[in-house]
C-alpha positions as CSV (number, residue, x, y, z in Angstrom):
1,M,71.1,81.6,107.8
2,L,71.9,85.1,109.0
3,A,74.3,85.6,106.1
4,I,71.6,84.8,103.6
5,Y,69.2,87.2,105.3
6,L,71.7,90.0,105.4
7,L,72.6,89.4,101.7
8,A,68.9,89.7,100.8
9,K,68.5,92.9,102.8
10,I,71.7,94.5,101.2
11,T,70.6,93.4,97.7
12,K,67.2,95.0,98.3
13,D,68.8,98.2,99.5
14,V,71.0,98.3,96.4
15,I,68.1,97.7,94.1
16,D,65.9,100.3,95.8
17,Y,68.7,103.0,95.9
18,G,69.9,102.2,92.4
19,L,73.2,100.9,91.2
20,E,73.8,104.0,89.1
21,N,73.5,106.2,92.2
22,I,76.0,104.0,94.1
23,R,78.5,104.2,91.2
24,T,78.1,108.0,91.0
25,E,78.6,108.4,94.8
26,S,81.6,106.1,94.8
27,K,83.2,108.1,92.0
28,I,82.6,111.4,93.7
29,K,83.9,110.1,97.1
30,A,87.0,108.5,95.5
31,G,87.7,111.8,93.8
32,L,87.4,113.8,97.1
33,I,89.8,111.3,98.8
34,Y,92.3,111.3,96.0
35,N,92.2,115.1,95.7
36,Y,92.9,115.5,99.4
37,F,95.8,113.1,99.4
38,D,97.3,114.4,96.1
39,Y,98.2,117.6,98.1
40,H,99.0,116.0,101.4
41,P,102.6,116.6,102.5
42,H,103.3,113.1,103.7
43,I,100.6,110.7,102.4
44,K,100.2,110.2,98.7
45,P,98.1,107.9,96.4
46,Y,100.2,104.9,95.5
47,I,98.9,104.9,92.0
48,K,100.3,108.1,90.5
49,N,98.5,107.9,87.1
50,K,94.9,109.1,87.7
51,K,93.7,107.0,84.8
52,Y,94.5,103.7,86.7
53,R,93.2,104.7,90.1
54,S,90.3,102.6,91.6
55,E,87.1,104.2,92.5
56,T,86.4,101.5,95.1
57,V,89.8,100.9,96.8
58,V,92.2,103.8,97.6
59,V,95.8,102.7,98.2
60,L,98.1,105.3,99.9
61,E,101.7,105.4,100.7
62,Y,103.3,107.3,103.6
63,D,106.8,108.8,103.4
64,K,107.6,107.9,107.0
65,P,106.5,104.3,107.4
66,N,108.6,103.8,110.6
67,Q,106.6,106.4,112.3
68,I,103.4,104.3,111.7
69,L,105.1,101.1,112.9
70,D,106.4,102.9,116.0
71,H,102.8,104.1,116.7
72,F,101.3,100.7,116.5
73,K,104.2,99.1,118.5
74,K,103.4,101.5,121.3
75,K,99.7,100.8,121.1
76,I,100.3,97.0,121.1
77,S,102.7,97.3,124.0
78,L,100.2,99.2,126.0
79,S,97.4,96.7,125.2
80,V,99.6,93.8,126.2
81,A,100.6,95.6,129.5
82,V,96.9,96.3,130.3
83,M,95.9,92.7,129.5
84,E,98.7,91.3,131.7
85,S,97.7,93.6,134.5
86,I,94.0,92.5,134.2
87,K,95.1,88.8,134.1
88,Q,97.4,89.3,137.1
89,N,94.6,91.1,139.1
90,S,92.1,88.4,138.3
91,L,94.4,85.7,139.6
92,E,94.9,87.3,143.0
């Protein structure tokens, strides 16, 4: 029921604002994002040919993927340690 209600509200907003406005804004925002990452030293758009880039989904590649993995491993390890500490303290 909630999903239908939300869909109706979103649809109304789209109609009120205008699909053409949404398309124009999406194109501008995608252009800004791509322009930024075209010149970033480490993160680049995955699709090199501008003709084939999506205006709704931006896919990026990072030249140091292990750095990202290490970052998330540290975050996950910290989260697990905190959760184990909370669990242990609640059992005492």
